C-alpha positions in Angstrom: 28.5 38.8 -13.6 29.4 38.1 -17.3 26.9 38.5 -20.1 26.4 36.3 -23.2 23.9 36.4 -26.0 23.4 32.6 -25.7 24.3 30.1 -23.0 24.0 26.4 -23.9 23.9 23.8 -21.1 25.5 20.6 -22.3 28.1 19.9 -25.0 26.5 16.9 -26.7 25.6 16.9 -30.4 22.6 19.2 -30.0 24.4 21.6 -27.7 27.3 21.8 -30.1 25.2 22.7 -33.1 23.2 25.2 -31.1 26.3 27.0 -30.0 27.9 27.0 -33.5 24.7 28.3 -35.1 24.5 31.1 -32.6 28.1 32.0 -33.2 27.4 32.0 -37.0 24.7 34.6 -36.3 27.4 36.8 -34.7 26.3 36.1 -31.1 28.5 35.9 -28.0 28.2 32.3 -27.0 29.3 30.0 -24.1 28.7 26.3 -23.7 28.6 24.8 -20.2 29.7 21.3 -19.5 29.5 19.7 -16.1 32.0 16.9 -16.9 35.7 17.3 -17.3 35.4 16.6 -21.0 33.1 17.8 -23.8 31.0 15.7 -26.1 28.3 14.4 -23.8 27.0 10.9 -23.3 26.9 10.3 -27.1 30.7 10.7 -27.3 31.8 9.1 -24.0 29.3 6.5 -22.8 26.7 6.0 -25.5 26.7 6.2 -29.2 30.4 6.2 -30.0 31.6 3.6 -27.5 28.8 1.2 -28.3 29.3 1.6 -32.1 33.0 1.0 -31.6 32.2 -2.2 -29.8 29.8 -3.2 -32.6 32.5 -2.7 -35.3 34.8 -4.9 -33.3 32.2 -7.6 -32.9 31.4 -7.5 -36.6 35.1 -7.8 -37.4 35.6 -10.8 -35.1 32.3 -12.4 -36.2 33.2 -11.9 -39.8 36.4 -13.8 -39.3 34.5 -16.7 -37.7 31.7 -16.9 -40.2 33.4 -16.4 -43.6 35.3 -19.7 -43.8 35.3 -19.3 -47.5 38.2 -16.9 -47.2 40.3 -19.4 -45.3 40.6 -17.5 -42.0 40.3 -19.1 -38.6 39.8 -17.1 -35.3 39.0 -18.1 -31.8 37.8 -15.5 -29.2 39.4 -16.0 -25.8 36.8 -16.1 -23.0 39.0 -14.0 -20.7 39.1 -11.0 -23.1 37.9 -7.7 -21.6 35.7 -5.1 -23.2 38.6 -2.6 -22.8 40.7 -4.8 -25.1 37.8 -5.1 -27.6 37.4 -1.3 -27.6 41.1 -0.3 -27.9 40.2 2.1 -30.7 37.5 3.9 -28.7 40.0 6.3 -26.9 41.6 7.3 -30.2 38.2 7.9 -31.9 37.0 9.9 -28.9 40.2 11.9 -28.7 40.0 12.9 -32.4 36.3 13.8 -32.1 37.0 16.0 -29.1 39.8 17.8 -30.9 37.5 18.4 -33.8 34.8 19.8 -31.5 37.2 22.0 -29.6 38.6 23.3 -32.9 35.1 24.2 -34.1 34.4 26.1 -30.9 37.7 27.9 -31.1 37.2 28.9 -34.7 33.8 30.2 -34.0 34.7 32.0 -30.7 32.5 29.7 -28.5 33.7 29.8 -24.9 33.7 26.5 -23.0 32.9 26.8 -19.3 33.3 23.7 -17.2 30.9 23.4 -14.2 27.4 22.5 -13.0 24.7 24.9 -14.2 21.5 25.7 -12.3 19.0 28.5 -12.8 18.7 31.6 -10.7 16.1 33.2 -12.9 15.0 33.1 -16.6 18.2 34.8 -17.8 20.7 33.9 -15.1 22.7 30.7 -14.4 24.9 29.8 -11.5 27.8 27.7 -12.7 29.7 25.8 -10.0 33.1 24.7 -11.1 36.4 23.5 -9.5 37.3 27.1 -8.7 34.0 28.1 -7.2 30.7 29.6 -8.5 30.1 32.2 -11.2 26.9 33.8 -12.3 26.3 34.2 -16.0 23.6 36.2 -17.7 22.1 35.6 -21.2 19.1 36.6 -23.3 18.7 33.0 -24.6 19.4 29.8 -22.7 19.4 26.4 -24.4 19.0 23.3 -22.3 20.8 20.4 -24.0 21.8 18.4 -20.9 20.8 15.0 -22.3 19.6 11.9 -20.5 20.9 8.9 -18.6 19.8 5.3 -18.1 16.8 4.8 -15.8 17.6 2.9 -12.6 14.5 1.7 -10.9 14.8 1.1 -7.2 13.6 -2.5 -7.5 16.5 -3.4 -9.7 19.6 -4.2 -7.6 22.3 -2.6 -9.7 25.9 -3.3 -8.7 29.4 -3.2 -10.2 29.7 -6.9 -10.7 26.5 -8.5 -11.9 23.7 -6.0 -12.9 24.5 -3.1 -15.3 22.8 -0.3 -17.2 23.8 0.7 -20.8 26.5 3.0 -19.4 28.1 0.8 -16.8 28.1 -2.3 -19.1 31.0 -0.8 -21.0 33.1 -1.3 -17.8 32.5 -5.1 -17.8 35.7 -6.7 -16.6 35.4 -9.8 -18.8 32.9 -11.3 -21.2 30.4 -13.7 -19.6 29.2 -16.9 -21.2 25.5 -15.8 -20.6 23.7 -12.5 -20.4 20.1 -11.5 -19.7 19.0 -8.2 -21.2 15.8 -6.6 -19.8 14.3 -4.3 -22.4 14.1 -5.0 -26.2 14.1 -1.4 -27.3 16.7 0.0 -29.6 19.6 -0.1 -27.0 18.6 -3.6 -25.8 18.5 -5.0 -29.3 21.8 -3.4 -30.3 23.6 -4.8 -27.3 22.0 -8.2 -27.7 23.3 -8.4 -31.2 26.8 -7.1 -30.3 27.2 -9.6 -27.4 25.7 -12.5 -29.4 28.2 -11.8 -32.2 31.0 -12.2 -29.5 29.7 -15.7 -28.7 27.6 -14.9 -25.6 24.3 -16.6 -25.1 21.6 -13.9 -24.8 18.1 -13.9 -23.3 16.2 -10.8 -24.3 13.2 -10.0 -22.2 10.5 -7.4 -22.9 6.9 -6.7 -21.8 5.8 -5.9 -25.3 4.5 -8.6 -27.6 6.8 -7.7 -30.5 10.2 -6.3 -31.2 10.6 -2.6 -32.0 6.9 -1.9 -32.3 7.5 1.5 -34.1 9.2 -0.3 -37.0 7.7 -2.1 -39.9 6.5 -5.6 -38.8 8.0 -7.4 -41.8 11.4 -5.9 -41.2 11.3 -6.7 -37.4 10.2 -10.3 -38.2 13.2 -10.6 -40.5 15.5 -9.1 -37.8 14.1 -11.5 -35.2 14.8 -14.5 -37.4 18.4 -13.4 -37.9 18.9 -12.6 -34.2 17.6 -16.1 -33.3 20.1 -17.5 -35.8 22.9 -15.8 -33.8 21.7 -17.6 -30.6 19.4 -15.0 -29.0 16.5 -16.3 -27.0 13.4 -14.1 -26.9 11.1 -13.7 -23.9 8.5 -11.2 -25.3 5.2 -10.3 -23.7 6.8 -11.1 -20.4 6.9 -9.0 -17.2 9.8 -9.1 -14.8 8.8 -9.9 -11.2 12.1 -10.2 -9.5 15.9 -9.9 -10.1 18.4 -11.2 -7.6 22.0 -12.3 -7.5 22.3 -15.8 -6.1 26.0 -16.5 -6.5 29.0 -14.6 -7.9 28.2 -16.1 -11.3 24.4 -16.5 -11.2 21.7 -13.8 -11.7 18.1 -15.1 -11.4 15.4 -13.2 -13.3 11.9 -14.4 -12.5 9.0 -13.6 -14.9 5.3 -13.2 -14.2 4.6 -16.2 -16.4 6.7 -18.4 -14.2 9.6 -18.6 -16.5 13.1 -18.0 -15.1 16.2 -16.6 -16.9 19.5 -17.6 -15.4 22.7 -15.9 -16.5 26.1 -14.7 -15.3 25.3 -11.0 -15.8 22.3 -8.9 -16.5 21.9 -5.7 -18.5 18.9 -3.4 -17.8 17.9 -1.1 -20.7 14.3 -0.1 -19.9 14.2 3.6 -20.6 16.1 6.8 -19.9 15.6 9.9 -17.7 16.4 13.5 -18.4 19.4 15.1 -16.6 17.2 17.9 -15.3 17.2 17.1 -11.5 20.0 19.6 -10.7 19.0 22.5 -12.9 16.8 24.1 -10.3 14.0 24.4 -12.8 11.6 25.5 -10.0 13.3 28.9 -10.2 12.0 29.4 -13.7 8.7 27.6 -13.3 9.5 24.8 -15.7 8.1 21.4 -14.7 9.6 18.2 -16.1 7.5 15.1 -16.4 8.0 12.0 -14.3 11.0 10.9 -16.4 12.7 14.3 -16.1 11.9 15.3 -19.6 10.8 18.7 -20.8 7.9 19.8 -23.0 8.6 22.3 -25.8 6.6 23.9 -28.5 7.3 23.7 -32.3 10.1 26.3 -31.9 11.7 24.2 -29.1 10.7 26.8 -26.5 9.8 25.7 -23.0 7.1 27.4 -20.9 9.7 30.1 -20.1 10.0 32.3 -23.2 13.8 32.8 -23.2 14.6 29.2 -22.4 14.8 26.5 -25.1 15.3 22.7 -24.8 16.6 20.2 -27.4 17.9 16.7 -27.7 17.3 13.7 -25.4 16.0 16.0 -22.7 12.8 16.5 -24.7 12.3 12.8 -25.4 11.4 11.3 -28.8 13.0 10.7 -31.1 16.2 10.9 -29.0 18.5 10.7 -31.9 21.9 12.4 -32.2 21.0 13.4 -35.8 17.7 14.9 -34.7 19.3 16.7 -31.7 21.8 18.4 -34.0 19.0 19.8 -36.2 16.9 20.8 -33.2 19.9 22.8 -31.8 20.3 24.6 -35.1 16.6 25.4 -35.5 16.1 26.4 -31.9 18.7 29.2 -32.3 17.3 30.3 -35.6 13.8 30.4 -34.0 15.1 32.3 -31.0 16.6 35.0 -33.2 13.9 34.8 -35.9 16.3 33.9 -38.6 14.4 34.0 -41.9 14.5 31.1 -44.3 14.0 28.4 -41.6 10.7 26.9 -40.5 10.0 26.0 -37.0 9.2 22.3 -37.6 11.0 19.6 -39.4 9.8 19.7 -43.0 11.3 16.4 -44.1 11.0 12.8 -43.1 13.4 11.8 -40.3 15.4 8.6 -40.9 15.9 6.1 -38.1 19.0 3.9 -37.9 19.2 0.9 -35.5 22.6 -0.5 -35.2 21.7 -4.1 -34.6 23.5 -6.9 -36.5 22.3 -6.6 -39.2 21.4 -2.9 -39.3 17.8 -1.8 -39.6 16.8 1.6 -41.0 13.6 3.3 -42.0 12.1 6.5 -43.2 8.5 7.5 -43.8 5.3 5.4 -43.4 5.0 1.7 -42.6 2.3 -0.7 -43.7 0.5 -0.7 -40.3 0.2 3.1 -40.3 -1.0 3.4 -43.9 -3.6 0.6 -43.3 -4.9 2.5 -40.3 -5.2 5.7 -42.4 -7.0 3.9 -45.2 -4.3 4.6 -47.8 -4.2 2.3 -50.8 -0.5 1.4 -51.2 1.7 -1.2 -52.9 4.9 -2.8 -51.7 8.1 -3.7 -53.6 10.8 -5.8 -52.0 14.3 -6.9 -53.1 16.6 -9.2 -51.2 20.4 -8.6 -51.2 20.8 -12.1 -52.5 19.3 -10.8 -55.8 22.1 -8.2 -56.3 25.7 -9.1 -57.0 27.1 -7.1 -54.1 25.0 -9.0 -51.6 26.5 -12.3 -52.9 30.0 -10.9 -52.8 29.8 -9.7 -49.2 27.9 -12.7 -48.0 24.7 -10.8 -46.9 22.0 -12.8 -48.6 19.2 -12.1 -46.1 19.2 -8.3 -46.2 16.3 -6.6 -47.9 15.0 -3.3 -49.2 11.3 -2.6 -48.9 9.6 0.3 -50.8 6.0 1.4 -50.0 4.3 3.6 -52.5 0.8 5.0 -53.4 -1.0 2.8 -55.9 -2.5 5.6 -57.9 0.2 8.4 -57.9 3.1 6.0 -57.4 4.5 8.5 -54.9 7.0 7.0 -52.5 5.6 6.7 -49.0 8.2 4.8 -47.0 11.5 2.9 -47.2 12.5 0.1 -44.8 15.8 -1.7 -44.9 17.4 -4.6 -43.0 20.9 -5.7 -43.8 24.5 -4.5 -44.4 24.8 -0.6 -44.4 21.1 -0.1 -44.0 21.7 3.2 -42.1 23.7 4.5 -45.1 21.4 3.1 -47.9 18.3 4.7 -46.3 19.4 8.2 -47.4 18.8 7.4 -51.0 15.1 6.7 -50.3 15.0 9.7 -47.9 16.0 12.1 -50.6 13.3 10.8 -53.0 10.7 10.8 -50.2 11.4 14.3 -49.1 11.2 15.7 -52.6 7.9 13.9 -53.3 9.3 11.6 -55.9 7.7 8.4 -57.2 8.9 4.9 -57.2 9.6 5.3 -61.0 12.8 7.1 -60.1 14.4 3.8 -58.9 13.1 2.0 -62.0 14.7 4.5 -64.3 17.9 5.3 -62.3 21.3 3.7 -63.1 23.2 2.6 -60.0 26.8 1.6 -59.8 27.4 -2.1 -60.3 27.9 -4.1 -58.2 26.4 -2.2 -55.2 23.7 -2.8 -52.6 22.0 0.3 -53.9 20.9 -1.7 -56.9 18.4 -3.4 -54.6 16.3 -0.2 -54.9 15.9 -0.8 -58.6 14.9 -4.5 -58.0 12.4 -3.5 -55.3 10.9 -0.8 -57.5 10.4 -3.3 -60.4 9.0 -5.8 -58.0 6.4 -3.3 -56.7 5.5 -1.9 -60.1 4.9 -5.4 -61.5 2.1 -5.8 -59.0 0.3 -2.9 -60.5 
């Protein structure tokens, strides 16, 4: 039996940062990966592949829409996703090389195999060459999640897909029904709509992305409708069946029927905990296979921590990385770090256009009885917005009426997930909306919309 100070199960973003942080503290570390490649779902079947496809869709859609530049482009209907994602393999290869180099420089050992618990400090790892028992003082579960596959949904390889298998689509259909209007569903709806596919987006909730600011989601919905997406919200799916090789029938409780060539199901994800033998350490996942942790990311077993998608919300790669780092610092009581996130966490939704947010929204502040004011600026009001052709994007600032302290930032439009970090910095340091009023931004930039939004809000006072 080999001994390590830290064993990390899973080599996704959270597992990587946990392992590196432990190595930086001088610990003997190994990371266990059950697949033949490192990087987790985010690198191979989730974040990176879908964002690569999105960039391709943006490129092609840009050529079709910006006639002012004199380009003409026609998308062949027999094109495959593999052709559209030709850059994916190169991006993934470079990322894997970077990760492996980081592990090598920090003396983190990579062990390929399936891990399961024997007791609180011992793992059995079954690989191609047999099983091996590994012992460690600290074990971090960072095994991630996978798409939920309910039994009443007839998944197959040709008609009905989840968010992983859709990337293996043989050719682009003319029509696609998407069940689930969460982040993943909305992102794929926008991507495929940009490629000229007619999309029907179905969800049981009455509004899109209910955790986001209502004004921003209304703007997003308007733009999504403009791209040809049909919404069926506040609807419940009763039955899904394949009628012919090119016909999937989705019946809704209201009596409506959605007919399409293919169907994508994106309702939820489940934790990859079913093969960890958690019974041996008396850790009980919930009905979705997710684990409960305390503020230090500790499970009910003192020496076992859990981070990333396997603990549920917010299920962001960015949050997972920080959780991994903090879990290790908590485990070894490294001074200078607090147990909880002290700053506001930004959210980025890679729809077309992007949506990003940080801090409070109007609905939340109204419920808390906070007197706030709002300042808005549209990209059409700044020169860069006119230059790039994004005249519908907007920046929305929410601030306290009396102290003028910034409370929330919400953006829809080009590079929203990048622009949000300006507002995040001011928010985390307790700054006021006056910062944007007094700041000088490069010209022409989209960042200048912050100044316009601040002036708009302050004028209301």
